[in-house]
Backbone as ProteinMPNN parsed JSONL, in Angstrom:
{"seq_chain_A": "MFSKRGDGDFSPKRFWRWFAREARGIANAIEALARGEADAEWALIGLNERIRRYDASLEADVIRTLDGRCQMIVTGGADASVMALLEAAPALSGWTFASNVESQPVRRVPFRLAPRPSLDTVEAPAGAIAL", "coords_chain_A": {"N_chain_A": [[-16.653, -3.816, 19.787], [-15.777, -6.178, 20.387], [-14.518, -8.064, 18.097], [-14.668, -10.166, 15.733], [-11.311, -12.622, 14.431], [-9.843, -11.284, 11.434], [-11.835, -9.669, 10.508], [-10.916, -6.637, 11.022], [-7.79, -4.93, 10.004], [-5.765, -3.533, 11.44], [-3.052, -2.919, 11.424], [-0.331, -1.213, 9.942], [1.734, -2.304, 9.557], [1.58, -4.847, 9.078], [-0.57, -4.703, 6.032], [1.543, -3.117, 4.855], [3.337, -5.726, 4.557], [1.373, -7.076, 3.267], [0.999, -6.008, 0.814], [3.764, -5.505, 0.034], [4.2, -8.633, -0.916], [2.51, -8.218, -2.965], [2.869, -6.62, -4.615], [4.922, -6.491, -6.958], [2.428, -7.946, -9.181], [0.491, -6.377, -9.044], [1.85, -4.095, -10.102], [2.544, -5.193, -12.41], [-0.008, -5.393, -13.643], [-0.969, -3.184, -14.055], [1.103, -2.339, -15.801], [0.143, -3.884, -18.166], [-2.654, -3.145, -18.765], [-2.046, -0.303, -19.271], [-0.7, -0.955, -22.19], [-2.962, -2.456, -23.268], [-3.569, -4.515, -23.342], [-4.914, -6.351, -21.377], [-7.369, -5.861, -18.224], [-7.112, -3.986, -15.268], [-8.517, -4.223, -13.394], [-8.728, -5.423, -11.581], [-6.784, -5.894, -9.586], [-7.109, -3.018, -8.572], [-9.174, -3.264, -7.342], [-8.653, -5.203, -5.443], [-6.658, -4.29, -3.804], [-7.949, -2.206, -2.519], [-9.887, -2.924, -1.186], [-7.988, -4.644, 0.664], [-7.037, -2.532, 1.904], [-8.998, -1.133, 2.874], [-9.44, -2.215, 5.322], [-7.886, -2.545, 6.429], [-8.317, 0.847, 7.109], [-11.576, 2.095, 6.858], [-12.085, 3.841, 5.701], [-10.48, 5.024, 3.116], [-8.951, 5.226, 0.282], [-7.433, 3.955, -2.197], [-4.976, 4.585, -5.37], [-3.616, 3.878, -8.427], [-0.858, 4.831, -10.497], [1.24, 5.419, -13.053], [3.524, 6.839, -13.715], [5.73, 9.306, -15.175], [8.637, 8.258, -15.369], [8.368, 5.733, -15.524], [8.045, 4.609, -12.938], [5.913, 2.731, -10.7], [3.164, 4.818, -8.725], [1.742, 4.619, -5.849], [-1.594, 6.106, -4.604], [-2.713, 7.675, -1.578], [-5.895, 8.261, -0.17], [-9.036, 10.122, 1.538], [-10.55, 9.403, 4.579], [-9.039, 10.468, 8.182], [-6.564, 12.872, 8.413], [-4.343, 11.577, 10.377], [-4.938, 8.887, 9.564], [-4.01, 8.148, 7.594], [-1.198, 9.239, 7.122], [0.071, 7.531, 8.802], [-0.334, 4.977, 7.814], [1.646, 5.53, 5.49], [3.654, 6.39, 6.771], [4.821, 4.021, 7.808], [5.602, 2.696, 4.887], [7.189, 0.546, 2.703], [10.425, 0.455, 1.29], [10.303, -0.336, -1.958], [11.592, -1.431, -4.462], [10.907, 0.306, -7.24], [8.454, 2.035, -6.932], [6.64, 4.409, -5.162], [4.915, 6.503, -2.692], [2.405, 8.189, -1.587], [0.17, 11.176, -0.164], [-1.804, 12.807, -1.588], [-3.316, 13.649, -5.073], [-2.803, 16.2, -5.715], [-0.442, 17.548, -4.626], [1.607, 16.454, -6.032], [4.031, 16.782, -8.061], [3.881, 15.436, -10.516], [3.022, 14.391, -13.853], [-0.251, 12.661, -14.93], [-1.345, 9.554, -16.22], [-4.604, 8.116, -14.806], [-4.823, 5.167, -14.586], [-7.127, 3.845, -14.587], [-9.195, 4.716, -15.447], [-8.206, 5.766, -18.079], [-8.816, 6.639, -21.798], [-9.575, 3.58, -24.129], [-7.845, 2.653, -27.017], [-8.589, 2.714, -30.214], [-9.853, 0.903, -32.7], [-10.885, 1.524, -35.177], [-9.474, 4.136, -36.088], [-6.672, 3.075, -35.318], [-6.646, 0.84, -37.64], [-6.927, 2.139, -39.508], [-5.246, 3.296, -42.794], [-3.078, 5.632, -43.045], [-3.389, 7.545, -45.148], [-6.314, 7.839, -45.083], [-7.399, 8.817, -43.221], [-9.965, 11.41, -43.269], [-9.384, 14.81, -42.087]], "CA_chain_A": [[-15.535, -3.611, 20.71], [-15.042, -7.405, 20.589], [-14.377, -8.005, 16.613], [-13.682, -11.539, 14.906], [-10.337, -12.303, 13.729], [-10.246, -11.047, 10.058], [-12.949, -8.193, 10.258], [-10.309, -5.554, 10.539], [-6.136, -5.466, 10.253], [-5.735, -1.833, 12.141], [-1.343, -2.469, 12.044], [0.329, -0.58, 8.952], [3.17, -3.325, 9.219], [0.197, -5.706, 8.655], [-0.82, -4.266, 5.172], [2.716, -3.39, 3.962], [3.842, -7.062, 4.312], [0.852, -7.486, 2.313], [1.298, -4.952, -0.192], [5.103, -6.356, -0.283], [4.113, -9.974, -1.923], [1.586, -8.182, -3.972], [3.493, -5.024, -5.529], [5.213, -6.891, -8.716], [1.785, -8.172, -9.256], [0.049, -4.68, -9.068], [2.652, -3.231, -10.8], [1.785, -5.866, -13.964], [-1.476, -5.809, -14.153], [-1.095, -1.632, -14.369], [1.53, -2.276, -16.999], [-0.519, -4.541, -19.453], [-3.413, -1.866, -19.122], [-1.441, 0.21, -20.794], [-0.622, -1.774, -23.211], [-4.454, -2.189, -23.98], [-3.693, -6.054, -23.268], [-5.779, -6.734, -19.936], [-7.655, -4.723, -17.246], [-6.305, -4.259, -14.498], [-9.446, -3.429, -12.386], [-8.934, -6.3, -10.378], [-5.745, -5.267, -8.841], [-6.984, -2.098, -7.914], [-10.022, -3.871, -6.522], [-7.876, -5.99, -4.168], [-5.311, -3.636, -3.08], [-8.53, -1.12, -2.049], [-10.511, -4.211, 0.087], [-6.776, -4.522, 1.535], [-6.845, -0.905, 2.696], [-10.097, -0.855, 3.88], [-9.039, -3.487, 5.896], [-6.58, -0.948, 7.902], [-9.087, 1.761, 7.593], [-12.696, 1.297, 5.874], [-12.412, 5.563, 4.638], [-9.011, 5.279, 2.864], [-8.836, 4.566, -0.918], [-5.937, 3.839, -3.035], [-5.433, 4.486, -6.769], [-2.548, 3.182, -8.452], [-0.687, 5.188, -11.155], [2.146, 5.034, -13.954], [4.447, 7.912, -13.238], [6.682, 9.454, -17.139], [10.079, 7.583, -15.281], [7.916, 4.034, -15.276], [7.809, 3.514, -11.32], [4.115, 3.134, -9.715], [2.738, 5.675, -7.631], [-0.084, 4.519, -4.907], [-2.184, 7.435, -3.667], [-3.873, 7.194, -0.469], [-6.639, 9.423, -0.105], [-9.518, 9.939, 2.378], [-10.12, 9.068, 5.954], [-8.341, 11.194, 8.863], [-4.78, 12.233, 7.844], [-3.585, 11.08, 10.789], [-4.712, 7.632, 9.565], [-3.201, 8.276, 6.219], [0.264, 9.745, 7.791], [0.514, 6.562, 9.763], [0.041, 4.477, 6.902], [2.793, 6.265, 4.496], [5.135, 5.856, 7.63], [5.801, 2.763, 7.886], [5.726, 2.061, 4.458], [8.943, 0.034, 3.436], [11.169, 1.121, 0.305], [9.662, -0.817, -2.406], [12.18, -0.766, -5.759], [9.572, 0.869, -8.712], [7.237, 1.923, -6.587], [6.516, 5.336, -4.609], [4.067, 6.423, -2.119], [1.973, 10.084, -0.956], [-0.716, 11.266, 0.428], [-3.094, 13.146, -2.532], [-2.319, 14.238, -6.295], [-2.559, 17.767, -6.267], [0.913, 17.811, -4.152], [2.429, 15.839, -6.454], [4.427, 17.875, -9.384], [3.988, 14.316, -11.742], [2.113, 14.799, -15.133], [0.183, 11.14, -14.925], [-3.213, 9.067, -16.839], [-4.809, 7.171, -13.742], [-5.11, 3.746, -15.891], [-8.643, 3.122, -14.461], [-10.001, 5.822, -16.505], [-7.738, 6.019, -19.522], [-9.907, 5.317, -23.058], [-9.114, 2.424, -24.686], [-7.696, 3.334, -28.444], [-10.067, 2.31, -30.669], [-9.665, -0.158, -33.658], [-10.84, 2.491, -36.051], [-7.714, 4.627, -36.316], [-5.71, 2.219, -36.016], [-6.76, -0.163, -39.015], [-7.203, 2.774, -41.099], [-4.338, 3.575, -42.905], [-2.31, 7.234, -42.659], [-3.625, 8.735, -45.846], [-7.015, 8.099, -45.272], [-7.689, 9.703, -42.41], [-9.679, 12.919, -43.0], [-9.963, 15.793, -41.188]], "C_chain_A": [[-15.01, -5.437, 20.801], [-15.685, -7.854, 19.151], [-14.053, -9.635, 16.158], [-12.244, -11.515, 14.611], [-10.627, -11.726, 11.823], [-11.225, -9.595, 9.489], [-11.706, -7.084, 10.29], [-8.252, -5.9, 10.35], [-5.355, -3.502, 10.368], [-4.04, -1.902, 12.124], [-0.94, -2.236, 10.35], [1.789, -1.9, 8.451], [2.327, -4.697, 7.952], [0.157, -5.793, 6.986], [0.309, -4.246, 4.329], [3.348, -4.795, 4.456], [2.867, -7.064, 3.103], [1.111, -7.413, 0.781], [3.193, -5.3, -1.152], [5.179, -7.586, -1.469], [3.177, -9.413, -3.113], [2.022, -7.115, -5.272], [3.836, -5.509, -7.075], [3.46, -7.395, -9.616], [0.791, -7.422, -9.883], [1.044, -4.386, -10.352], [2.09, -3.475, -12.817], [0.994, -5.319, -14.547], [-1.474, -3.773, -14.643], [-0.397, -1.447, -15.646], [0.775, -2.694, -18.49], [-2.276, -3.614, -19.374], [-2.848, -1.103, -19.84], [-0.691, 0.236, -21.681], [-1.941, -1.915, -23.995], [-4.489, -3.745, -23.897], [-4.745, -6.688, -22.099], [-6.386, -5.725, -18.922], [-7.435, -5.348, -16.535], [-7.551, -3.932, -12.995], [-9.374, -4.588, -11.581], [-8.097, -6.517, -9.094], [-5.99, -4.049, -8.243], [-8.413, -2.652, -6.673], [-9.512, -4.949, -5.011], [-7.651, -4.897, -3.116], [-6.634, -2.22, -2.312], [-9.137, -2.389, -1.04], [-9.519, -4.202, 0.595], [-6.679, -3.516, 2.508], [-7.764, -0.998, 3.359], [-9.95, -1.51, 5.089], [-8.402, -2.562, 7.164], [-7.364, -0.137, 8.077], [-10.482, 1.783, 6.08], [-13.106, 2.636, 4.808], [-11.256, 5.693, 3.83], [-9.719, 4.559, 1.657], [-7.433, 4.878, -1.351], [-5.561, 4.221, -4.736], [-3.534, 4.383, -7.224], [-1.937, 3.929, -9.929], [0.82, 4.747, -11.842], [2.825, 6.05, -13.807], [5.323, 7.6, -15.274], [8.116, 8.616, -16.868], [9.703, 6.112, -15.509], [8.163, 3.869, -14.064], [6.406, 4.178, -11.476], [4.406, 3.952, -8.815], [1.472, 5.381, -6.787], [-0.37, 5.418, -4.254], [-3.031, 7.166, -2.849], [-4.772, 8.398, -0.133], [-8.196, 8.899, 0.909], [-9.132, 9.619, 3.953], [-9.093, 10.139, 6.234], [-6.824, 11.427, 7.936], [-3.939, 11.588, 8.773], [-3.543, 9.379, 10.375], [-3.832, 7.108, 8.389], [-1.775, 7.711, 5.875], [0.607, 8.445, 8.229], [0.693, 5.757, 8.838], [1.702, 4.478, 5.836], [3.65, 6.428, 5.112], [5.621, 5.25, 7.294], [5.54, 2.125, 6.163], [7.331, 1.849, 4.017], [9.161, 0.955, 1.569], [11.005, 0.034, -0.365], [10.689, -0.301, -3.961], [10.571, -0.555, -7.054], [8.363, 1.515, -7.846], [7.699, 3.606, -5.347], [5.129, 5.89, -3.821], [3.466, 7.778, -1.53], [0.356, 9.826, -1.04], [-2.315, 11.852, -0.69], [-2.191, 13.561, -3.82], [-1.867, 15.07, -6.32], [-1.432, 18.416, -5.301], [1.685, 17.092, -4.658], [2.857, 16.503, -7.832], [4.158, 16.514, -10.98], [3.172, 14.61, -12.646], [1.544, 13.104, -15.027], [-1.059, 11.155, -15.774], [-3.463, 8.011, -15.317], [-5.413, 5.822, -14.775], [-6.416, 3.474, -15.64], [-9.581, 3.717, -15.365], [-9.756, 6.64, -17.893], [-8.719, 5.593, -20.471], [-8.839, 4.444, -23.563], [-8.817, 2.69, -26.227], [-8.886, 1.957, -29.119], [-9.372, 1.835, -32.345], [-9.734, 1.101, -35.267], [-10.026, 3.308, -36.51], [-6.585, 3.925, -36.446], [-5.623, 1.28, -37.111], [-6.751, 0.776, -40.049], [-5.685, 3.231, -41.777], [-3.725, 5.344, -43.1], [-2.679, 8.062, -43.43], [-5.487, 8.832, -46.076], [-8.2, 8.403, -44.327], [-8.321, 10.994, -42.809], [-10.314, 13.601, -41.953], [-10.813, 16.948, -41.283]], "O_chain_A": [[-13.923, -5.77, 21.273], [-16.89, -8.0, 18.945], [-12.938, -10.082, 16.427], [-11.782, -10.379, 14.505], [-11.688, -11.919, 11.23], [-11.23, -8.878, 8.489], [-11.614, -6.593, 9.165], [-7.68, -6.966, 10.577], [-4.754, -2.721, 9.63], [-3.516, -0.997, 12.774], [-1.275, -3.116, 9.557], [2.434, -2.151, 7.434], [2.446, -5.132, 6.807], [0.724, -6.758, 6.473], [0.397, -4.959, 3.329], [4.398, -4.401, 4.963], [3.363, -7.056, 1.977], [1.325, -8.256, -0.09], [3.572, -5.303, -2.323], [5.855, -7.606, -2.498], [3.077, -10.074, -4.147], [1.601, -6.956, -6.418], [3.281, -5.112, -8.1], [3.439, -7.09, -10.809], [0.293, -7.67, -10.981], [0.689, -4.558, -11.519], [1.675, -2.799, -13.758], [1.047, -4.815, -15.669], [-2.087, -3.366, -15.63], [-0.85, -0.715, -16.525], [0.804, -2.079, -19.556], [-2.923, -3.755, -20.412], [-3.047, -1.11, -21.055], [-0.032, 1.21, -22.043], [-2.04, -1.565, -25.171], [-5.474, -4.282, -24.404], [-5.289, -7.753, -22.393], [-5.773, -4.662, -18.834], [-7.391, -6.577, -16.497], [-7.272, -3.5, -11.877], [-10.249, -4.602, -10.715], [-8.409, -7.033, -8.02], [-5.209, -3.764, -7.335], [-8.478, -2.404, -5.469], [-10.053, -5.21, -3.937], [-8.193, -4.671, -2.034], [-6.134, -1.337, -1.615], [-8.483, -2.588, -0.016], [-9.745, -3.501, 1.581], [-6.316, -3.631, 3.679], [-7.584, -0.971, 4.577], [-10.646, -1.027, 5.982], [-8.557, -2.177, 8.323], [-7.531, 0.039, 9.284], [-10.357, 1.58, 4.872], [-13.831, 2.708, 3.816], [-10.925, 6.878, 3.86], [-10.615, 3.717, 1.713], [-6.613, 5.724, -0.996], [-6.55, 3.795, -5.333], [-2.556, 4.708, -6.551], [-2.695, 3.56, -10.826], [1.508, 3.882, -11.301], [1.742, 6.57, -13.538], [5.45, 6.668, -16.068], [8.773, 8.275, -17.851], [10.603, 5.289, -15.675], [8.629, 2.746, -13.874], [5.92, 5.214, -11.928], [5.454, 4.018, -8.171], [0.362, 5.853, -7.034], [0.344, 5.761, -3.312], [-4.044, 6.52, -3.12], [-4.256, 9.476, 0.164], [-8.502, 7.715, 1.051], [-8.018, 9.57, 4.474], [-8.414, 10.7, 5.374], [-6.212, 10.673, 7.179], [-2.912, 11.043, 8.366], [-2.593, 8.647, 10.655], [-3.191, 6.065, 8.264], [-1.277, 6.81, 5.2], [1.778, 8.209, 7.931], [1.887, 5.508, 8.673], [2.523, 3.584, 5.634], [4.705, 6.661, 4.52], [6.642, 5.339, 6.611], [5.249, 0.929, 6.173], [8.326, 2.42, 4.463], [8.402, 1.695, 0.942], [11.433, -0.943, 0.251], [10.609, 0.816, -4.472], [9.62, -1.253, -7.407], [7.237, 1.369, -8.322], [8.818, 3.794, -4.869], [4.116, 5.65, -4.477], [4.293, 8.464, -0.929], [-0.373, 8.976, -1.55], [-3.471, 11.443, -0.585], [-0.977, 13.759, -3.849], [-0.728, 15.227, -6.76], [-1.421, 19.637, -5.144], [2.673, 16.838, -3.97], [1.981, 16.733, -8.665], [4.271, 16.798, -12.173], [2.28, 15.313, -12.172], [2.399, 12.219, -15.021], [-1.719, 12.151, -16.071], [-2.571, 7.286, -14.875], [-6.382, 5.819, -15.534], [-6.98, 2.806, -16.506], [-10.564, 3.199, -15.896], [-10.382, 7.491, -18.525], [-9.402, 4.58, -20.319], [-7.616, 4.541, -23.458], [-9.864, 3.027, -26.78], [-9.53, 0.973, -28.754], [-8.509, 2.479, -32.942], [-8.852, 1.352, -36.087], [-9.821, 3.11, -37.708], [-5.721, 4.011, -37.318], [-4.507, 0.933, -37.5], [-6.614, 0.484, -41.237], [-4.908, 3.567, -40.882], [-4.634, 6.127, -43.374], [-2.595, 9.247, -43.107], [-6.008, 9.581, -46.902], [-9.416, 8.31, -44.493], [-7.518, 11.926, -42.807], [-11.26, 13.317, -41.218], [-11.117, 17.576, -40.269]]}, "name": "protein", "num_of_chains": 1, "seq": "MFSKRGDGDFSPKRFWRWFAREARGIANAIEALARGEADAEWALIGLNERIRRYDASLEADVIRTLDGRCQMIVTGGADASVMALLEAAPALSGWTFASNVESQPVRRVPFRLAPRPSLDTVEAPAGAIAL"}
């Protein structure tokens, strides 16, 4: 009933103001992970910490679609909570927002789970690979 300021941020508008400021950094982290240059786990952890301030039962995942756009998928919680958050989403260049993966026809690789390239196959000459 009585909560301290900062315990929760139950306004979708506040979440999206924060997200608009951080969207470029999250997109850059996902791109760096796709190139194998850096770990983007920090960006996903920060995004999920912030979305849980809006609703503790929600979780977000970010993927890169084949057309180069980032897509944030929000899952968990009550459908009303997810829909209220997504309906308040702003139009951000290079971003789309969805409520679940199954309804999306986009082929994707969740970068958080994507395998890292092996140096064994990268450094071997093309003729040296035995089948």
